[in-house]
C-alpha positions in Angstrom: -12.9 -30.5 -28.4 -14.3 -28.0 -30.8 -12.8 -30.0 -33.8 -14.8 -33.3 -32.5 -17.9 -31.2 -31.9 -17.6 -29.8 -35.5 -17.2 -33.2 -36.8 -20.0 -34.6 -35.1 -22.3 -31.7 -36.5 -21.1 -32.4 -40.0 -21.8 -36.2 -39.9 -25.3 -35.3 -38.6 -25.9 -32.9 -41.1 -24.8 -35.2 -43.8 -26.8 -38.2 -42.5 -29.9 -36.0 -42.4 -29.4 -34.8 -45.9 -28.7 -38.3 -47.3 -32.0 -39.4 -45.6 -33.8 -36.5 -47.4 -32.2 -37.4 -50.7 -33.1 -41.0 -50.3 -36.7 -40.1 -49.6 -36.9 -37.8 -52.5 -35.3 -40.3 -54.9 -38.0 -43.1 -53.7 -40.8 -40.5 -54.4 -39.5 -39.9 -57.9 -39.0 -43.5 -58.6 -42.6 -44.4 -57.5 -43.9 -41.5 -59.7 -42.0 -42.7 -62.7 -42.7 -46.6 -62.3 -46.3 -46.0 -61.2 -47.3 -43.8 -64.2 -50.3 -44.9 -66.2 -51.0 -43.1 -69.0 -54.5 -44.4 -69.4 -55.1 -42.4 -66.3 -53.3 -39.0 -67.2 -55.4 -36.4 -69.2 -52.1 -34.8 -70.4 -51.0 -38.0 -72.1 -51.8 -38.4 -75.7 -52.8 -41.9 -75.4 -55.5 -40.8 -72.7 -58.9 -42.4 -73.7 -57.9 -43.5 -76.9 -58.3 -47.2 -78.3 -55.3 -48.9 -79.3 -55.4 -50.6 -82.8 -54.9 -54.1 -81.4 -57.6 -53.6 -78.7 -60.1 -52.2 -81.2 -61.4 -55.5 -82.5 -62.0 -56.7 -78.8 -64.3 -53.8 -78.2 -66.0 -53.9 -81.2 -65.0 -50.7 -82.6 -62.8 -51.9 -85.3 -65.6 -54.0 -87.2 -66.8 -52.6 -90.4 -70.2 -51.2 -90.5 -72.7 -53.8 -91.8 -76.2 -53.1 -93.0 -79.1 -54.6 -91.4 -81.4 -56.2 -94.1 
């Protein structure tokens, strides 16, 4: 009888641990795939204009003199 109870305890512990591991893996995956460098101030691209989008914003145009 004791062996059966021990096996049930092991199964329960393993099941709880596997659920915790699964939740942690989902949290990590959400952080990785939900990452946006434009909103992270630690990222080197934060608030920088990319070269191919500079013309659209007007920052890539040459300075023109008004006559």
